[in-house]
N, C-alpha and C positions, 0 to 999 in steps of 0.2 A: 331132613335129609341131613345124615351124617356124611361127610367125604374124607377120604384121606389122601393126601398128597404126597406124591413120590418126585425126588429130585435127585438122577444119576450123574456123579460128575468122576471126571477123569481128567486129573491133573489141575484139581481146581478150575476147570471148565465143566459146566452143565452140558452132559451129552443126551439124555433123555429124562423125561417128567411126561408126567401124567396124573390124573384122579381115580378113586375107586370109590364106587358107594358102598359105605361099609352096610346099610340097611337094606341092600339091593338084594338080587336074585343070587346063588351062587355065581353064576357067571360076571356079573355086576362086582363082584369083590376080589377078583384077579386083576393084576398089573402083569405084563410080560412085556418082555424088549428082547426081539431078534435080532440076530448081528447076520450079517454075512459073510461066508469065510471063502478063500481062496477058489475052491471046487465049485464056488456056486449054489451051494447048499444054505439055506436058511438053519441054523441051530440057535435055541434058546439058550440066552446066555443069563437071564435074570427074571425071576417069578416070586411073585408073592402072592398068597389067599389071605384075605382078613376076615378070620372067622367071625369074631364081633369085638364091639370097643366097648369101652365100661368107661363110663364117664363118673 
């Protein structure tokens, strides 16, 4: 199994992290981070899809 690790930082401090399976289903290959804005609505702030990994 091939995994891709993500670490999102702000001002030198990690705010989110996660992994995706690069050889999984299309849903397994997506890493998304949601944020809550003042009105209480959830908004996608970061989303990445890993289509293929070449070694």
